[in-house]
Structures are given as structure tokens and as C-alpha cells.
C-alpha positions, 0 to 999 in steps of 0.5 A: 116820486122817489125817482124824481127825488133821486134825480134832484139829489144826483144834481146836488151831489155833482154840484157840491163835488165841484164846489168842494174841489174849487174851494179847497184848491191851494188851501191849507189842510187844517184851514180849508173850511172855517170852524170845521177844519177837522172835516176832511174833503175826502170824506165829503167827496166819498159821501157825495160819490156814494150818494150819487151812485145810490141815486143812479141805481134807484133811477135805473131800477125805476126807469127800466120798469117804466120803459118796459111798460111803456114799450109793451103799450105798443106791439112789441116783440117778446125778446125786446121786453126780455132785453129791457128787463135784462138791461144788458143786450138791448141795442138802444144807445140811450139804454146803453149809456143809462146802464153804465156801471156807476159803482166805480169811484171817480177821483175828484181832487187828485192828491193832498199836497206832498212837496209843494213847489212854492212860487216866489209870490206865494206865502204859505204857513207861518213865516218870519223874517227880520226887516229894516226900517225907521225906529229907535235905539235906546241906551239905558242905565240904572241906579238905586239909593236908600232913603228914610222917608220917615225923616222930616225933610222927606215929607211930600217926597216924590215916589214915582216920576216919569219925564221926557226931555228932547236934547242933544248928546255930546256930539250934537246929535238929537236925542230923547232923554227919558228918566224914570224914578220909582220906589222899588221896595220898602221895609217896615221901618219906612226905608225905601229903595229908589230905583232910577232908570235913565235912557237916551233914545235915538232915531235909527234904522233898526231891524224888526222881527216880523211874522208873516208880514210880506209888506214893503217898508220905507223910511222917513228921513226928517230934520224935525228931531232937532232941538231947535225945531220950532212949533208947527214945523214937520216933526221927526220921530223923536219929536213925535215920541216926545209929544207922546211922552209929555202929553200921555206918558208923563206921570208922578206920585208923591208921599203924603205924611200926616203929622196927626196920627203918623200914617204914610200914603201915596198920591198920584198927581198926574198921568196914568202910568203911576197908577198902572205900575203901582205894586198893589199886590199885598204879596209884593210888600215887605212891611205891615202897611206903613211907609207908602207904596212901591212900583214895578219897573216900567222901563222895558214896557215903555221902550218896547211900545215906543219901538212899536210906535216907530215901526207902525209909523214907518209902515203907515207912511211908506211911499215905496221909495225904499222897498225891501225884498226879503227872503222869508223863512218858514217856521212850520211846514204845512200841507196844502190841497192841490186840486186836479181840475183835469180829473174834475172836468173829465168826471163831470163830463161823464157824470152829467151826460150819464145823469141826463141820459138816465133820467131821459128814459123816464120821459112818457111815464104818464102813459103808464097811468099807474104804479107798475113793477116787474113782478112776475105776478104783474108782467105775466098777464102780458104774455100768458097766452103766448107762453102757455102755447109752449107749455108742453116744453117745460125744460126749454132754456131761456135762449131756446125760448127766445129763439122759439117765441122771441119774435112774437108780438104782444101788446098790453091794453089799458083798462077799457072805459067801455067794458071796464076790463083788461085785455092782452093781445098776441100777434103772430 
């Protein structure tokens, strides 16, 4: 049973070694196996190689025993039994293959990549590059003013406001005007600082910082950005951004002042940005709770996300008309496994026939009929009579003994059902 299990494990080791080599070819060293990148394939291959060698050793030890007893069931010369036991000089070709030294470690996967000559269509590691595409450019200006919101004329004053308007500049080019007004700070006397951000947004061909995105980008040229374009006609990028700004980004909040107990508070009238950018952290306030609320400047986030929208729009609608072929710059070096398949196939060509040859010697093991070994106490019963005839020469060396009685034939007969006895017979 141990021999049969060793044969199955040997097949398992060969198959797993081939699978590992096929899987790790051109894989990044730190990413060759998901969730277990710290396990090196060389360690696994070493374990499989050692396991295969151990299984082959066990198979060879067991099959030599079986072969010895199968041979002695028929008339056999003593020197043949000796050569089988010595597993080195018997001339049978199958035994010669089966007793090859399996202890040498076979190189399965070649070397870990050292200087990878990358083809122009292979991208490895983290890459970055700037590529051009349809986008926006924005010119922004900011102002600030101080207002006493406790004054009667400032009751219900607007504290946060974000609006978008599609218009033209002085040269008649279409543009999107964004105006953001918000309370940037407030003191204990309810004197607030109003910040005002005005941005002129234009459609333009811009460059994007792209990280490992080897994608071809095409630009969408459209006259839909004109302020005179009618509803239902194709829209350009500015018209699309105006739609997003008007229906999704526009927001405002106003001051609420109660004349009864003189508290101040703010109320969000519409939109989500007035609530999203409200300065609700108490550490941001410089007063004791009177005077309303204050906000964080949202200009940078709005422009950055609009730029992201235009890039994704250009990428999604690319038709390949204006393809860009870029040279990428590797930001960090990587190690890549390179499998040497010629070594793998040679190793497999040696291991598979060796396994078949070794296990084939087990054929006919059922003829023995019982568990056997090569213990002298067990094998001595086969040729006791022949050897004892030369007991008067106790100092004979093995070579002399083989020359003297090597051609004598012996045969082991299994237990007889008739007399329930064991016999051995010597033939001269």
C-alpha cells in the first residue's frame, strides 16, 4: 500500500511542478500567486522535488523486494538473485532505468528575471505618462469682503451659493461661468468674511497624468457648447458640464435671524454641496455659537472633478480616429519570473518514463501472495541447502562464492495446500 501511495504522490509532484512553471511565467515576483505572494515558487519546487525523490526511493526499495521474490518463484540462478539484491549489475534494462539515481535536483524554472528585455507590447510594473485629450481649462479669481450679518439689512442673507452660467467671453468663445460664494470665517460679533470664487471654464485639449492606462484616447469635437444651441441638439462638453452643474451641483444656504430671542442660524435651501462643505467641526469656529455657520472652499474639488468627468467622457466616446501612441515611463523596477520550458520538458521526459519504468516492476506482485522482505532470516530459507554445502569454506569472498555456486538454481515453492508445508528445492 505504501508503494502504491508513493506512485500516486510521484504523479502529483510531477503534475504540480509543471503547473507551477506554467503559471509563474512572466509573472511579477511579488504578485505571482494571489493572497500568498510571500510563498516563493522555488520553495514549492524544492519540496515537490524532494518528495518525488523520497517516493522513488521507497518505490525502488519495495519493488526490488517484490522482484526478488517473484524471480525466486521460478528456477533461478543464485547470482541473478544476488544482482537483483545488489541492484547494480543485473542486465535487465528495466531495472537499469528504475535504479537510476533520482537524488539529483532537476532545474525546473530557469532563473528569476534579472534584466528583462521588454517587448513594445508588454507593460510591467507601475507606469505613468501624460496623454492629451478633451478636457477643460479654468481661470479662477477670488475676492473677499467683511459683512456684519447682525445688521437689519442682512436678515435672510445668503451664506453659501454655487451657480453655473453658460456664456461667451469678450472674443465670442463659449465658456462656462462658475460662481461660488461662501462664509469662510465668522467672529463672536457676527462679523463674517465672505469668500467669492469666480471661474471661467473653457473646453480645451489638455494633458492628463495617467498611471498604467495604456488606452488610446480620441477627442470629441462638437459645436454644442455654443450659447445659442437649442434644446435637443447635440451638446458639447461645456453644455454637459452646465447641465451637471445646474441640476446636481447648484446649491445655496441662507441666514435665519429670529427677532424674538435673537439667535442666528443657517438653512440649506437646495443642493447637497452647501451641506457637504459646511464647516461643522467646532474647532473651525471662532465664536461662541452666535452668528450662523461657515463653509470650506469647494472650488478645487469642483474643478478637479469636472476635469475627471471630461477625461472619462473623452475616453468612453473614443472612436479611434485620433489614436495616441505614447512612451511610458516605469516608476518602479520589478522582478519577473521567466520559465525555461526547454528545461521543463527535458525534466518531464526523464521523470515520467522513470516513474513508469519503476512502477512497472511491481507488475505481478500478487504472485508472491504475502508481505515479504529481504531480511536474511527470510531469504536464507531459499538457498540454505546450497550454501551449507560449502560450509567448509567460511572465508570465501562474495566474488568467489558467486563463481563457485552462482550458477546453481534455486526455487521457492509457496505453501502447499496438501501437506501445509514449505519446500525449497536446489537444482544443480
